N, C-alpha and C positions, 0 to 999 in steps of 0.2 A: 802440889800447890797450884792454884789457879792464878793467872795473870790478872792485873786490874782490868784489862780489856775483856777478858772472859767473864769477870764478875759483872761488868757493866753491860755487856752485850748478851742477851738471852740466847742467841745462837751464833757462835763464833767459830770460824774455821781456823784452828791452830794446827801445829804439827802433830799434836796428839789426836786431834779429831779429824785429821785428813789421812785417809787410808788408800793405798794404791792396790789395784788388782793387776797382777802380772800374768793372768791366764790368757793365752793366745786364743783368738777366735778367727773364723774364716773372714770376718769383716775387718780384722786388725786387732788393736789392743784397746783396752778400756782404761780410762783414768777415773778413779773412784773418789767420791767425796762423802765424808760422813757429816751429816748435819744432825746433831743429837736431839732426840725428842725430849729427853730430860738432861739438860746441859751438864749439871753437876754429876749425876749418876753415870751418864754415858762417857764423859771425858775421863772420869776416874777409871772406868772399865778399860779404856784404851791405854791409860797409863799402866794399868796392871798387865795388859797384854805385852807392852814393851818390856816389862820385867819378867816375862815368862809365866805370869799368873793369869792365864786366859780363861775368862768366864764364858759360858755358853752364849750369853747375850752378846758379848763382844764378837764372838765368832760369827754370829748371824749378821751383825751390823757391818762386818768387814766387807760384805758383798755389795754394799751401796755403790751405785754408779750413776753419774750424771752426764758424762759425755763419752762418745765413742768416736775415735779418730781412725778411719780406715787407711790402708796403705796408699790409696789414691788421693788422700787428703780430704776426703769428704768427712764432715763432722756432723754427727747426729747428736742433738741436744734433747734430753728428756725433760719435759715440762710437767710439773705436778699441779697444774691448774687446768680447768676445763675450758675448751675453746667453743664459745657459743655465739661467735660473731663479733666479739669485742676486741679481737686482735692480740690476745696475750701470747699465743704461740710465737708471734713475730716480735713483739716488744720485749718479751723476756729473753728470747734468743739474741736480740740485738745487744742487750746488756752484757751477756756472756761473750758474744763475738767481739764486742768492742774491747774488752779487757784482754781477750785472747789474741787480738790482732789477727783475726781469722779473715779469710777470703769469703765475703758474704755469699758469693755465688755457690759456694760449696757447703753452705749450712743447710741441714735438714732438721726437721723437728718431729718428735713423736710424743704421744702422751706417756707420762711415767706410769709404771705399774703401780698397783694399789698397796704395795708393801709399806710398812711403817718406816722403812729406811728412806723413802722418798718424802721427806718432810722438811720444809723450809723453816718453819716458825717455832718448832719445839712444842707445839700444842698437840693435844691428843689426836687431832685430825686436821686435814687441809680442807678448805672450802673456797670455792670461787663465788664470792658475793661481797656485798658491802664495798664494792670498788676497791678491794684490798690487794689485788694481785701484785701490782708494781710497788705499792706502798710498803708491803711487808716483806718483799723479797729483793729489793734493789741492792742492798748491801751484800747479801748472801750471793747473789748472782755475780756481782763484781768480783768477789773473792774467788768464786769458782773459776771464772775466766782468768783472773790474775795469777792464781796458783798454777793453773795449767800452762800459762805462758812462761812463768818463771822456770817450770820444770823442763819445758821444751828448749828454752834458751840454755839451761844448764847442761842438758844432754848434748846439744850441739857444741857447746864450749868444750866439754869433756872429749868429744869425738875429735875436735880439731886441735886440742891441746892449748887452748887460749882461755882467758878469763871470761866469765859470764858478763862482766861489765863492758867488755869490748864487743859484745854481740847484742842484737836487738831483733824483736819479732816485727814482721811487716807483711801484711796481706797473705797469711798462710805459710810464710817462710821465716826461718831464722837466718839472719844475715850477719856476717863478719865483715864489716865495711873495709877494714884495713887490708884484708887479703882478697876481697871480692867474692869470698865463698858464701854460698847459701844452701840451705837444705829445707825441703818441704816438711810440714808437720807430720805427714804420713810416714816418712822414712825415719823420723826421730821418736815416734811414739814408744817403740819397744824400749829404747834406751831411757826415755823419760820415766816410763813405768818402773824401771829397774833401779831407779835412784833410791838410796837409803832415805828413810823417813826423816832423819836428822838434817838432810840437805834441803828439805822443803822449807821455804821461807816462813818464819814465824809471823811476820807482818808484811804480806806481799805489797809491793808498791802499786798503788792504784793511779790511774790516769787522772789528770786534772780536767776540768770541764773544757779548757782551751785545747786540750789534746784530742777531744772526741772527733771521730770520723763518721760514726754511725748514729750515735745518740744525738737526738735533737734534729736529725735530718729526716725528711719524708722518705720512707722506704715502702716498697711494694710488699704486700703481705705474702708470707710463705704459703699460706693455704689457698690463695686465690686460684692459681692454675689448676689445682686438683678439683676445686669446687666447680669451676666453670666447665670442666670436662666430665663431671659426675663421678670422680674417683673416690672421694672421701666416704667413709662409712659412718652414716648416722645410725642411731639406734633402730630406726624403722627399716633399715636396709639389711639388718643382720639375718643371716641364714646359717644354721648349723645342721649337721646330720640328724635325721629322725625327728626333726622339729615338727610340732603341731602348733595350732594357733588358738588364741583365746580372745573373746570379747566380754566386756564387763557391763553389768547393769546394776546401778546403785539404787538404794531406797530414795524415792523422790523427796522424802522429808529427812533432813539430817538426823542421824541417830536411829533411824528405823531399821528393823531386821525382817528378813523373809520368814514368814510363819508357815508357809506351805511348801517348804523346800523338798521334803521327802516325796510329796505327791508330784511335784514338777520333775524331779530327778527320774522317777519311774517312767515318765511319759516321753523322755528324750528320744529322738530318732536314733537309729542304729549308726554307730560310728561317731557319736557325739557323747560328751560327758558334761554333767552339770556339777559345779563345785560351789560350796558355800564359803563365804568369808565375811569378815566383819562389815556390816552395812551394805553388802552386795552379794550378787550371785555371778558366777563366771561360766560361760559356755566354752567348751574346748572341742575343736573339730579339725579336719584336715585342711581347711582354709579359713582365713579370717572372715570372708564374706559369709561363709556357711555358719560360722559361729555367731556372727552378728545377726544373721537372718533368723536363726533358731532362737536366740535369746530375746530378740525383738518380738517374736510370736508368742512368748510365754505370758501367762497372766499371774504373776506373783502377787501375793498378799503381804502387805507390809505392816508392821506394828507401828504404834505411835513413836515419835522421835522427839528430839530436843526442840525442834521448831514447829511442832504441830500446833496449828491455830495461829501462828505468828504471821505478821505481815510487815512490810516496810514501815507502815504507819505506826504499828505498835512498837516496833524497835526504835523509831525516832522518838516516841514519847518516853521510852525508857532512858534514852540518851539525854534527852532534855531534862528529865527529872534528876538524873545523876549529876549533870553539869551544874544544876542549880543548887546542889548540896553545899552547905556551909562548912562542913568538916572533912572535905576530901583531902587525901594526902597532898602535902605541899612539895612542889618541885623547886620553886624559887621564891625566896622572900628577901626583899631589899627595901629598906626605909620604912615609911609609914604610908602605904598607898591609900588606905581609907581616909586618913586625915587630909592627904593631898587632894584626893578626889572631891572631898567635901568643900574645899576652898578654891577649886580650880575655876578659872574664868569660863571655860567652855568644857562641857561634858559630852561624851559620846558613848553609846552602847550599841553593840551589834551581835547578832547570832549568826554563825556560819555553820554549814554542814556539808559533808561529802558522803557519797554512797559507797557501798561495797563495790569492788572492782575485780574482774577476772583478769588473769594473765594472758590467756589466749596465744601462747607461742604457736608459730606456724606449723611446727612439727608436733602432731598430737602426742600425748604421753604414751610411752611404750617401754617394754622391758622384755628381754629374753632371759629365762632362767632355767637352769638344769640342776635339779636336786639329785645328787649322787649318794651312794652309800658312804663315801669317804669325804663328802663336803658339798659345797654349793658353788656353781659357776654362773656368773651374771654378766650380761652384756647390756649396757644402759648408758644413755646420755644423762649424766648426773653432774650436778654442781659440786659434788664432793664424793669421790670414790671412797675415801677413808671413812667419812661419816656414814656412808651407805653400809660399809662393812660393819661398823660399830652397831648401827641400828638393826641390821639383819642378825648379827650375832646375839644381840640382846633379845630379839624376838624368837629366834629359833634355838637358842642355846648351842649353836654350832660355833666352835672356837674361830676367832678371826683368821687364824693361820690356815684354816680349812675353807676359807671363802675367797674366791677369786673374782675381782670386778674388772671387767674390760670397759674402759671409758671410751665412748664413741664421741664424735662431734655432736653438738646439741643444736637442734633447729630452733633456737630461742630458749631462754631460760627465765629471765626477769624475776628470779626468786622461786618460781614454781618448781624447778627441778632441784631444789635443796631438800625437798621432802623425799619420802620413799614409799608412798602408798602403792604406786604401780609396781614397784619392786616386790613388795610383800605379796601382792596379789599374784604375780607371776610365779613366785616361789610356792605359794599354796597350790596353784594349779598344777605346777610341775610335780610336786610331791604326790598329788592325787592321781595323776595319770602315769607317773613313772617315766616321763620323757621330757626333753627340753620343750618349753612352751614359750611362744612369742605372743605376748599380750599387748593389744593396742586398744586405747580408748577411742571411742568415736568423738567427734567434735561436740556432740550434744552432752555426752558424759563429762567432757572436759569443762565446758561452760557451766554446767549445773552442779558440778561436784569438785570445785576448786578449793584451795585454801586462799580465800579472797583477801584483798586489801581491806582492812577494817573500815566499816562505816563509823564516822566520828562526828561529834557536834561540839562546838565551842562557844562560850559566851565571853565576850570581850568588853572591857570598859577602859576608858582613858580620859584624862583631864588635861587640858592645855592651859599654859600660863599666859601671861600678858604678851609674851613674845611669840605666841603661837606654837611653841614647842611643848612636847608632853612633859607633865610633871608627875604623872602616874599612869601605869598600865597594869591591868589585871586580866587574867584569862583563866577560865575553868573549862577543861576539856574532858569529854567522856567517850569511851569506845571500848571494844573488845580487846583482849590482851593477846598479842602474838607470842610473847615470851613465856606465857603460862605453860605451853606444851614443849617449849624448847629448854628443858632443864639442862641440856648439855651445854648451852650457852650461858647458863647462870640463872635462867628463869626470871620471875618477877623479883624486883628488889625487896629488901627487907622493909623498906619504907612503904611498900604497897604500890609502887609506881612501876609501870612498864616503860622502860627508857625509850622504846621505839614510838610510844604514843606522844612523847613530849619533845623528841629531837627536832630542832629548828624552831621550837616555841619557848622552851624553858631557858634557852641560852641566847636571848635577844642581844644583838649587837648594837641596836639603836640606843643612843644615850638617853637614859631616863632614871632619875634618882630614886623613884619609888615603884617597886614591882611586886606582883604576887601572882604566881602561876601554880595552879593545882590541877590534879588529874584523877579521874575515877575510872575504875575498870568495870565494865558492864558485860555480863555473860549473856549473849544473844542466842547461843546455840548454833550460830553459823560458824563454820571453821574458817580461821583466818591465818594468814601467813605473810611472809616477806614479799612485797611487791616493789618493783623498780623504784628506788629512792625511799622506800619504806615510809616512816612518819613524816619525813621532810616533804613528801609529795602532797600531803594535805595541809601541813602546817605552813608551808610557804604560801599557799593560797590564802589561808587565814591571816597571817601576819602582813603579807604584802597588800592584800585587799584593805585591811584595816589601816595600814600606813597611808594608803591612798585616800581613804576617808578622812584621816586626820589632816593630811595636806590640804584637802579641799575645804575642810572646816576652818583651817588656818589661813585660807586664801593664798596658799603658796604653791609654787610649781612642784609637782611630785618628785621630780629629779632633784631639785635644789633642796627640798624639804628633807629627803633622805640623806643627801650629802651633808647637810648641817648636823644631822644626828650621828654621823659616822666619822667626820673629819678629826675629831678630838682623839679618838683611841684606835681607829681601825683604818690605817692608810691603805692597806691592800684592798679593802672594800671600796674605798674612795677611788682608787685607780681603776678598778673594774667598772664602777659606776660611770666615771668620766669617759672611759673607753667606749662603753656601749652608747653613751649619749653622743659622743663624737661620731661614732659609726653611723648612727641613725639620723644624724643632724637634728637632734632633739630640739634645739633652740631655734631651728628654722621651721616655720609652719609647713606641714605636709601639703600635698596637692589637694585641691578641693574635693570634698567627699571622703577624704582619708583621715584617720584618727589613730593616735598612738597611745600605748600604755607601757609602763615600765615596771620591772620587778627585779629584785636581786636576792639571792639566797646562798648560804653556805651549807654544803653537805659533803660528807665523806672526804674532808680535807681540802676541798676545792670551793672556790667562790665563782658563781656564775651570775652575770647580769644579762637580762634579755629585754628587748623592746619589740613589741608587736605592732604592726601597722595593719589596720582593718578598715572595712567599709560595711555599712549596713544599708540595704535598700529600703525603699518606702514600705515594702511589704514585709520587712523584717528578716531578709536573707543576709546572713553574715558571710563575709569572705575575709580570710586572713591572707593578706597579700605578701607580707615579708616579715621575717623575724631576724633581728640582729642579736648575736650572741658574743659576749666577751667572757673569757674564762681564764682564771688564774688557778692552775693546778700544780703550782710549784715547779720543781724540776720535772722534765718530761722526756719521754723516749722518742716516740714517733708522732710528729704533728699530724700526719694523715689520719692516724687513729683517733686523735682528739677531735678533729673536724668531723669525722664520721660518727663518733659517739655523740657529739653535740647535736648533729643533724638527726640522729636516731632518737635522742632524747626528746627533741621537739616533736617528731612524728608520734612517739609513744604518748607523751604527755598531752599533746594537743588532741589526739584521738580520744583520750579519756575525758579531757575537758569539754570537748564538743558534744559527745554523746555516750560516754562510757558510764554504765551503771548496771548493777545487779540488784534486782528488786525481788521481793518475796510476796507471794499471795498464798494463803492457806498453808504456810510452812514450806512452800516449794519455790525454787528459782523460776522466774518467768522467762528469762532469756534462754536461748538454746543454741544459737549458731551465729555466723557472721552477719546474717541479715538483721539481727537485733543486738549484736555485740561486735560492732565493726571497727576496723581500723580506717585511717584516712585512705581514700582512693588517690591514685597519682595526680588526678586533675585538681584535687583539693589541697594538695601540698603547697605550702607557701615557699617562696624563695628564702633560703637560709644563708646568712653571711656570718662567718665565725672568725674571731680574732683571738689569738692566744696572748694573754698578758704575762710576760716573762718576769717572774719575781725571784727565781732561784731558790725559793723556799723548799721545805721538805715536800716530797712528791705527794700529790693528792690523787683522788680517783677521778675517772672520766666516764665510766659506764653509766652512772646514775645521776650525777649533779646537773645534767642538762634538763632533766624532767621538772623539778620543782618550780622554776620561775615562769614556765610558759602559761599555765592556767591564769595566774593573777595578771600577767602582762596583757593577756587577751581580754579578760573581764574588765581590767582598768581601762583598756582602750574602748571597750563597749560603753563604759560610763561616759568617757569623753565624747563618744559619738551620739549617745541617746539620752544621757542623764539617768539611765537605769543602773542601779547598783545591784549586781548579781552576788548574792551571798550563799547560794547553793549551786552545786553542779549536778548534772551536766548542763551546759548552756542550752542544749536542745529542749530542755524542759521549760524554757522561758520565752515569752513573747517580747521581741526586741523593738516593737513599735510603741508609739504613744508617749515617749519621754521627750526631754529637751536636751539637745547637745550642750555641753558645759564649755 
């Protein structure tokens, strides 16, 4: 029988699903935790084990381990999320250490192995994306720490012949206050691991928020010392015995194939090999520079592809035609918008669009792979080691238990490292030469062969009533589908709508009685994927720009206009909006020549409001001087991480807003490197002030929500400064002179 808690919690740590490992190691002893991938099936398997009916599956799962406590008290925590600069190795360890009552100075962290036993959520694979790491693991991590604490306390109590209730854990020790005795975790681990399963608490007591000593406090990151000393291993640092190197060259037109491969392969210099793969050719040599030089000197012939003859202009026409369709799939329908629009006092229409965007992580894509007779070994900075195993297994027909993935640190991800194209290429190359191969993409290949943020176009309409507030809002958006290729995430909905296209648009929080939102999928031939904050990144620009237009048409202050539309049903939004207005002194005029814009957006469980203060010179040069950020991310772990992620979101989103774009000419991407796909330089970076709005609600994400509001905050400020309403990005495509300040 399952308890009510087990029925209601998809992944619950109970006595049956908690398994101890009593095997001694040179490092000490391991406390093991079973987090069932299929809760019903797995917990029943453990019940069978307790009755002596042990299945092979249960035997394998019994090896699951999440913490290692050494005799000297050093605690190693295994984290099954990828560390790509967002701080999860620290924040997730903080949650365990908090409940464990560990000495933070003795906490160490390592990436969890890629076995299915290291699974928090019960889903087929773990992935670091969607700002989900803390949101989906907080409760599980608490229980891991709490159960370990209860066991250590029980072991000490047994040793001293006292009741567990008379003992408590504190800073890496168990203390018996009455007698003054205490014992370190390291010396108690063996006894704790030997406790009978029945003594493990069914419902471990968790700390209250008032008892927290680590959570909610600014903590230095665990990975910083190693990074500043150059110790951590990124994918590009990997070296294994007998390794050779590979460089890749893709078809310049998406979907093209090399038609003269045999001829090119015969002409390869001694000591090099040419390998063919889908849409590309790969040169393998004894150094990467040799491989890159050789492949760069080839003259491959490419077949036509999906984008042959396409340009950014033809794609924009396709999007506009699709957005104009009258029978597109409907995402939101409320009231009678057509009738309300017809009788509205004031009517507004606007068309907005955003371009394709590349990810451009600082570390180029790379992967080291070794195809062996008995399996495949992979070293890669991936946002999902378990998804990588699944995709590799599906492609190669090698069973997942014969595939080993070593997850390294990621030099930036932003959604790009959720795919596996570089992994597949490294595997193909290794199989061809019979050696481990380290494949590295050049920056040009990275920029020109990404899975880009989709280019989208939206047509919006609204009607205002006598009071200046909206009586109807409609929107029709068109763009390529991200989810079409991601069937493992559910693919496109049965209603024909890609949920990533409409997030932040179909669920408007602004009060309006009549709404109609529809969406059309347009196949452009350009590969698309998850980009930091996904659909919210463009939809916040559309919604918050349009709300600014409505406020101007209603002759109302943009902040107060938004507030009036939120105060009835969304108090958290109002608090964030009020906070960022207070921070920026919104109602006090800025210095002469300075102008402000405001925007607010919810994404990934968090609400972020931003105000940008800018100036525009007489010749049209834009400077973003300061950005104020207010964020409500619910319950949070490390405020330092939140501030860093909000600042990083401003950098990333502002870089894209100012000059980010991927354009096509004759089917090919025109940009190629940082000279025409650049990030903000240090001297261009505005001052960023961040304030956390403490709501105590369920935890939200912080890695992505700082991105969506920055573009509309800046373009709304540009309107205030110049009278020019920018409805397309990037800003660099526009002349900012000739308008009238509002």
